[in-house]
C-alpha positions in Angstrom: 0.0 0.0 0.0 1.4 3.4 -0.9 1.8 6.4 1.5 -1.1 8.1 -0.4 -3.4 5.2 0.2 -2.4 5.1 3.9 -3.1 8.9 4.1 -6.5 8.3 2.5 -7.3 5.9 5.3 -6.3 8.6 7.8 -8.8 11.0 6.1 -11.6 8.4 6.5 -10.7 7.7 10.1 -9.5 4.1 9.6 -6.0 5.1 10.6 -4.6 7.7 12.9 -1.2 9.3 12.7 0.9 8.8 15.8 4.6 8.8 16.2 6.2 5.4 16.3 7.5 4.1 19.6 10.7 1.9 19.5 9.6 -0.2 22.6 6.2 -0.9 21.1 7.7 -1.8 17.7 10.3 -4.1 19.4 7.5 -5.8 21.4 5.3 -6.4 18.4 8.2 -7.8 16.4 9.2 -10.1 19.3 5.6 -11.2 19.7 5.3 -12.0 16.0 8.6 -14.0 15.9 7.7 -16.0 19.0 4.3 -16.9 17.6 5.8 -17.9 14.2 8.2 -20.2 16.0 5.3 -21.7 18.0 3.2 -22.2 14.9 5.9 -24.6 13.6 5.3 -27.0 16.6 3.9 -30.3 15.3 2.6 -31.2 18.8 -0.1 -28.5 18.5 -3.4 -28.9 16.7 -3.7 -27.4 13.2 -6.2 -24.9 14.5 -3.8 -23.7 17.2 -1.0 -23.5 14.7 -3.2 -21.4 12.4 -4.2 -19.1 15.2 -0.5 -18.6 16.1 0.5 -17.9 12.5 -2.5 -15.5 12.1 -1.6 -13.6 15.2 2.1 -13.5 14.2 1.2 -12.0 10.9 -1.0 -9.4 12.6 1.7 -8.4 15.1 4.3 -8.0 12.3 2.0 -6.1 10.0 1.0 -3.8 12.9 4.7 -3.3 13.7 5.2 -2.1 10.2 2.3 0.3 10.4 3.5 1.7 13.8 7.0 2.1 12.4 5.6 4.3 9.7 3.6 6.4 12.2 0.1 5.0 11.8 -2.3 3.4 14.3 -5.4 1.5 13.0 -8.8 2.0 14.5 -9.7 -1.7 14.1 -7.8 -5.0 14.0 -8.9 -6.0 10.5 -7.6 -2.7 9.0 -4.0 -3.9 9.6 -4.4 -6.7 7.1 -6.0 -4.4 4.5 -3.0 -2.1 4.7 
């Protein structure tokens, strides 16, 4: 998604601009990486592994948005961006 498209989401209220925070970014990346590693565990059910992978991708996508100075108003917006 381009900066212009992200700025359009700000205009519609789906995203807010907010300075990035290094600690928040680090926490989101750490959370995403841990969940990705857990998603590889064969001793977990397929459903659990899917949930872990889904939440990992959300954490990493949110980290990217936050790094660029955006905060979504709803969880699903992260995946649209």
